N, C-alpha and C positions, 0 to 999 in steps of 0.2 A: 209469201203466205206464212202466217204465224202458226206453225205446227204445234207449239206448246199449248196454246189455248184451244185450238180447234180439234186436236187429236189426243194429245197426252193428258190434258187436264180432265176431260170427261172419263177417260179410261181409268186413271188413277183415282178419281172421285168415286167411281162405281166399283172397281175391282181391287183397289189398293187397301192395304192393311197397315196399321201403325207398326213401326219398327224402331229399335234403338241400335245404332251402330257404335261400337267401341273399338277404336283402332289400337293396334298393339303398341304404339309409341307413347301412350299415356295422355293423349289429347282427351278433352272431356267427351262424354257420350253425346251422340247426335241423334235427334229425333228425325225420322224419315217416313215416307210412305213408300211401300214396296208392293210389287205384284208377286204373290207366292207361286213359285213354279217348282216347289219341292217334290212334286210327283214326277219330275223329269221334263226335259224340254229339248227342242232341236238345237243343236250346237253347230255353228258354222265354222269350218276349218279352211275356208277358201283363201284365195290370194296368196298361196304359198305359206300359210301360217305354219308355225313350227310348234308341235306339241310333243313333249317327251322325246325330242330328237328325231321325230318323223316329220317329213315335209309333206303336207297335204295340198292338193290343188283343187279348189272349188268343191269340197266335199261337205255335205250336210248329213249328220247322223242324229238319230233319236237316242238320247241318253237317259239313263235312269238316275244320273247324278242330279241331286237337288240344286236348284238355283233360285235366285230372286232377281227381279228386274227393278232398277232404280233409275229415275230420271237423271241424266248426266248433269243437268244444272244443279240438282240437289247435292251432288258430290264434287262440284267445281272447286271447292276450297280444300279438298282432301287430295294430298299427293297420291298418285296411283300406287306407288311402292308401299304406302302405309295400309293399303287395303288387304294385302296378303297377311294372313294370320289374324285379321281383325275378327271380332265377334259381332254377330247380329242376332237380335232376338225379335221374334214376331210369332203370332199365333201360338203362344205358350211354349215355344221351343227356342233354344239357343243353338246357333250354328257358327262354325268357323269358316271364314272366307279362304278358300284354297287358291282361287284364281279369279280373274275377271276379264271381260272382253267388251269392247264397245259394240253397240248395235246402233249404227248411225240413223238419223232422220234424213229425209231427202235433202235437207239443208246442211248436213254434216254431222260429225261426231258430237260436237259440243251441244247440239240441240236434241240429240237422240236419247238413248238409254244405255245403261251399263248392266251387263249380265254378271251377277256375282255367283260364282260356282262354289257351292257350299258342301260342308261335311258336318255331321252331327258333332257337337262340342262335348 
């Protein structure tokens, strides 16, 4: 099943907003489409994920931390380490990427999304 065209394409075409990502390592800015989750979103800390030295096991929490969702295929050429401290601008505001986490599709991480956890720049 082609999740990208059946699921993600209509969602991003309807809810997505234009964004510009500038990574901290001096690469040229990248135009992206993101889903604005800056009002807060549910963050999964399952599978023994480690956050700030604490080990969580299958915990979902509602956070007020702003985030943005990006299709993993749109960031395929960006090294994950370069996302930290990158800047992303959308909806008239610039944000700093504090962290990121994969949100896999049923076919795996590479076809899913990446949640960028943001902080006002």
